[in-house]
N, C-alpha and C positions, 0 to 999 in steps of 0.2 A: 620443288616441284609446284605446279599450279592446280587449283581446285577443279573438280569436275564442274563444268558450267551448269549442268542441269540440277544442282543441288545447292543454291546460294544460300540456304538457311540452316546448313548443318553446323555452322560455326567453325569449320575447318579453315586453316590458314594456307597460304601459298606464297610462292615467290622465293627469293634467295634465302639461305640461312641467316639467322640473326647475326652471328659472327663467323665471317670468313676466316681462314687461316691468316695468322699475323706472322711477319718476318721477325719482328720485335714487339715487345709490350711497351706502349707508351705510358709512362708514369711521370708524376711531377713531385719533386722533392720540396719540402717545407724546410728551408735553410734558415729561417729567422733566428738570430741568436745562437746558431750552431757554428762549430769550428770547422774549417776546411783548410786542406793543405795543397799548395801548389809547389811542386818541385821544378825549379828552373826559372831562370829570369828572362826568357825570350819573349819576343813579341807575340808569338802564338800563345804562350802561356799567359801573357798580360790580357789577352782577349777572354780567355777562360776565367781568369781571376776576376776581371771586371763583371763578368756574368754572375759569378758566385756573390760578389759583393753586392750587386744590384738585387740579388734575391734575398739579401739579409744576412748572409754569412759573415763570420768574422775570419777573414782570409789570412793565412800566414804563408809567405813566400820564402821558401828556403833556396838560397842561390848564392854563389860566390861572386857572380857578376850579373848586371842588369842591363838589358838593352833599353833603348830610349822609352818605349811605351810603358814597360814595367817600372822604370825609374819615375816616370810621371805619376804613375798610381801610388807609388811609395811616398813621393813628395806631397801629393795631395791628401794623404792619410787614409786613402781608399783600402789599402792593404797594409800588413804589417811585415817588415822585412827581417829575416834572420840571415845574416851574411856568412852562411856555411852551406855544405851540402846536406841533403836531407839524410836523416837516420830514421830507423824504425820506430824509435820512441816517439817522434813527432806525429805518428799516425794515431796513437791511442786517444780516443775520444773524439775522433774526427767523424763528421757526417759523410765527407766525400773527400777523395784524393785524386789529384791530377798531376801528371808529370809530363814533361817534354823530354823524352829520352830516345835518341836515335839508335844508340847502341843496344842490341838485342839482350846482352847479358844484364846491363843495367835495367832496362825495362822489365826483364823477368824478376829481377830482384825486387823492384819496386811493386810489381803485381803479387809476389809472394808475400811481401811484408804487409801489404794491404789486406790480403786475405786472412792472414794470421791475426790481424787486428780487427777482422770483420767489418772493414771499411769499403764501400763500393768505389772502384778505381777505374780511371780512364787514363790511357797513355796517348797523347795527342797523335793523331794521324797514324796510329798503329793498332789496328783492329784486333789484331792477335792478342794484345795484352789489355783489352778493354772488357770490363763487365757492363758498362753502359756507354751510350753515344750521346754526343750533343747534336741536336737537329737545328734547322733554321727556326727562327722564333718570329712570330707576329705579336707584338706587345700592345695590348690594350688593357693592361692590368687595372683590375684584377681578372680581366680575361686574357688569357695567354694561350696561343696556339703553337704547338711545336710540330715540326715537320722532319720525318726521317726517310732516307732512302736506303737504310740500313748500310750506309757507306758506299753503295754501288755508284751513285751519281750525284754528288753534292751540288753541281750546277743545276740539275733537275729540281732538287730540293729548294734552291734559291729562287728558281722560276715559279715554283708553286707558292713559295712565300710572296712573291710579288703580286700573283693573282689574288691571293687572299687579302693582301693589304688593299687592294682596290675595292674589295667587297665590304670590308668592315670599316665603318665609319670611325673617325677618331673619337667621336663623342661616346662610343661604346665603353670606353674607360669610365666616363662619368656616370653612365647608367649602371655599370658594374659596381661602382662605389656606392650607388644609391641602394642597389640590391643588398649589399652587405649591411647597410644602415637599418634597412626595413625587415630583413629576414627573421630576426628574433621575434619582433612583434607579430609578424604573419604567422610563424610557427605557434605562438601562444594563442592566437585568436581564432586561427581556422585549422581544423584538422585535416589530415591527408584526405583527399578526395576531389570530387568535381569543383568545389569552391576554390580550394587552394590552387588547383591547376588552372582555373579560369583566371585568376589573379595573375599568374605568371605568364599566361597567354597574352593577357592585356599588357603586361609589362613588356614582353618581347616586341609586340606591336610598336610600342612607344620607342624601345631602344633602337630600332632600325629606322626611325624618323629623325626629326631635328634634335639637336642637343637639348638637355633638360633645362627648363626654365628655373628661376628661383622658386617657384611654387611647386615644382615637381615632387619634393619629398612629402609635403603637406597633402598633395592630391593622392600619392600613393597610400598614405596612412589613413586617409579618409576612405579610400576604396577598400582597405583591410577591415576597417570598422563597419563599414556599410557595404558589404559586397554585393556585386550586381547578380541579379538572379541568373542562375546557370541553366542553360537548357540546350537541346540539340541544335545542330546547325549543319547544313549541307554546303560544301563548296564544290562547284563544278570546275575542274582543272583541265586545261588543254595540255596534253602530254607531248604534242608535236608529233611529227612523223616517225620518231624513233631515237634519233640521236639525243641523249640527255642534256647536251649543251644548248639544245634549242629551248629548253625551259626558261621561263621567266624567273626572276628572283622571288616574286610573289607566289609562284607556283611551288617552288621549292619550300618556301616558308609554310604553305599550307600542308604539303606532305609531311613535313617535320612536326606539325602540331595535330595530325590526324589521330582519332581513336581507331577508326575503321576506314579502309580504302576499298571502294567497289571499282574494280578496273576492268577495262575492255581486253579482249583477246589480243588485240593489236599492240598493246602497250608493252614497250620493251622492258626486260628485267633490269637493264641498267637505269631506267627511270625509277622503278621500284626501289632500287638500292639507295636512292636519296631519301626515302621516306623514313619516318621515325620507326625505329627497330621494334617498339612495343606494339605498333599498330597492327590489327588484325586485317589480313588482306584476303579478299574474296573475289574470285574470278566471276564476272557476270557477262562474259563475251557473247556476242551473236555473230556468227559466221554463216554465210549461205552454204547449204549442204551439209552442215554438221549440227550435232546436238547442241542447243543453245538455250539460254534463259529467255523466258517469255518477258515481254516488256512490263507486263502487269506484275510479275514476280519482283523485277527491280524496283518498280514503283513501291510496292508494298514493303520491301526490304529497307529502302531509304526511309520511309515513314516510320516504320517501327524502330529503327536505330536512332533517328532523331528524336523521336518522342521519349526514348530512353535516356535522352541527355548526351548521346554520342556526338563527337565532332566527326562528321563523315565527309570524306573526299570522294566525289564521283569523278574518276579519272578516265578521261576519253582520249583516244588517239586523235592527233591533229588538233583541230579547234572544237571545243564542245558544241558551238553553236552552228557548225557547219555539217550537216548530214549526220548528227550525233544523237537525234531525238531528245536533245535537252529540253526542248519546248514542252514535250509531253511530261517529262519528269518535273520540270518547273510548275507547270499547271497543277500536277498532283500535290506539290509541296504547298502551293498557294491555297489549295482546297482545304488543307489540313492546318493552314495557319502557321507553317513552319518557315523559319528564316533561311535564306541562301544568298550565295554570291557566286559570281562567275569570274574565272581567271582565264582570260583568252590564251590560245595557243597558236603556234605557227601551223597552218594548214598544209596539207599535202601538195595543194596547187602551189603555194608560195615556195615549198621546198623544191619542187620539180623545176620551177622558173629559175630558182637559184642555182640548182645543180647544172641545167643546161646553159645558164647565162643569158637569158632573154627576159625582156620586160613583156608581161602579159598585156600591158596597155601601151605598147610602143606607138607613139603618135603617128608614125608613118604607115602602120599596119592595122591597128585596131582602135576602134572608137569606145569599145566596151569589153568587158569580161563578164562571162557567166559561169557559175557553178551549177552542174545539172546532174541529176541522179541517172544512172545508166540502166536502171530496170524499175519496174513497178513492183508494188507489194505482191503482185501476183506472179511475178517472174518474167514477163515479157517486156517489151518496150514500153515506156510511160506514154500512154496516148493522150493524157491530159496536158502534155507539153504543147507549146506553140512551135512545132517543128520548123515551120517556115521561118520563124524569127531565129531559131537555133542555126539554121543554114545561112545566116547572113555572113557574107564573106569578109565584112568589115569589123566582125567581132571575134574575140578568142572565146572559146568554150572548153571548159574542163568538165570530163565526164568522171564522177565518182562511181565505184561499184559497177563498172561497165564491161568487166571481163567476158560474161557469158553472152552479152549482146553486142560485142564489138563489130562483128560482121554485119549484123543488122542495122546498127547505128551508121556505119559507113554507107550502106546501100540506101538508107533513108535519106541521108544528107546529100548524096550524089543524085538521087531522084528529084530532090528539091533544088537542085541548082549548083551545088558546090562542085568544082571541077575535081576530077579524080586525082589531079596532081597536088591538090591542098596538102600542105605539110601537117603531119600528125606526130605528136610525141607520145610515146608509150614508156611509162616509168614503172618500176617494181621495187618494192622493199625499200622505198625512199627513207633516207636517214638511217640506214642499217647497213652492217656489212653485207657485201654482195649486192648492193643496189645497182640496177641497171637502167640505162636510158636508151631508147631507140628513137630515131626521128625517120619516118617513112612516108610514103604517099598515102592519101586517104583510101585509095582503092586496095592498098596492101594491108590495112589495118587488121582485118581478121587473121591474116597468116601471121602477122607479127605477134599478136596476142596469144596465138596457139603455141609459139615458140618460147613464151615466157615460162617461168618456173610455176607450175601449177598450185604451189603452196603460198607464193607471194602476192601481197595485195597489188592490184594494177590500177594505175591512174592514166587517163587518156586525155590529151590536150589537142584541140583542133584549132588551126588558124595560121594565118600568114606570118605571125611572129616567130613561128618555130622554123622558118626558113633560114634564119640567122643561125640557129643552133645546128641545123643541118649542115651548113657550110663549115662550122666549127669542127663537128664530129667527123665530117668527111676528110678534113684535113690531118686527122690523127694518123699516126703510124699503125701498121696492121695489128701488133700486139696490144695497142691501146684501144683500137676501134672496137674490140669486143669478141662476140662469141658467134660461132656458126657462120653463114654466108652473107650475114647482114652487115653492109660496110658502114652503116650509121650508128652502130651500137657502141655505147661506152660503159664500162664496168668500173665500180669503185675500187 
């Protein structure tokens, strides 16, 4: 559950449970110097035997015959071969036992013998006789990532592994080795707390950069002996329009190092799932017509937390620098001498253009693009806008927060010369399940917005560039074209 937005200082938390239900428990065995038994000389058994040996186990292979890959491991000295069938006595003293047994009776016998010897057992490709499973592995030892689909979809596990392989630099192995070197010195020098955490945060920032240079170890030891002064810090992070895959890598790292996350009402739970589990999460959302935090409350809370030495993430929907009041919050931090940084995000306007498949600055249709607020702080149309410039037919204009003023926006633009047939895009819940996109005429805007989900955020785009999208959506089959009587609506 999420916090009540009207009480940001009560210290309560919000968001998903710290640990969601697990289909299996991921654990890592330390096999260095321990015995392991592999029953069978097949190629699949050879792959498992090689993994065990790579983890430091002394591997015994019991098999009357060896296929080529297993024979190669034996010839290289990677494993020890007993030219016989397995027997229960071979299991005593083992840390793990693996068998390649297709026959159910032999598989059951192996499972029973392993249980009797209190040895964890795996029968290859036979989940009914397994106490643990092998997953796909991303190897940056001492950093090791294991991926399991609980046997449901091994190909999916391999695809996840490929994704992770592209995210983790090869040099992470070198940084992990350095962490092992300096860990004892760090624990002896710095007590658990902000200083030790600050060291590791600094270390992580380096680990995801270039490979360590020759001086890296000396630099880390110097940082332990003379730790940098720890203090609070605020990072403004753009959460994008909803889909967590829109987050930048830097945004994810900020979420995973936060002590406290102050998040807006429109931030998706799936984005919060990527945050550090121990981080306190406080909802400070502001939505029109609902109980909301005052901006002064949010400012005061940021200052209080940062002065207390917390690493604060101010998580804003879309991009924090576009209609997110980040300017006011940054000014407050500057006034108190508190450090901050900004991690940009994908704005709703960019997500809308991507969803419709149009360029907001198509050179045949638009010479400029504008992001405009759809209402004033008093609730009506913003009268301090240059509406004549906004009505420029050679520009693309995107209205944020324009739901209540949609009909008035259309009438004002038509009065100032935009033709009623001007294409307009109306998008709701961008980046989320159930997102919709309509492209209508300008004189239909008010009615189109009235048909939108009243709980979903609405974005309005006006300009000739959306004519391209109108043609694409109009070409859809009726069940793809969307909802109601609007032939130009698309639903995710």
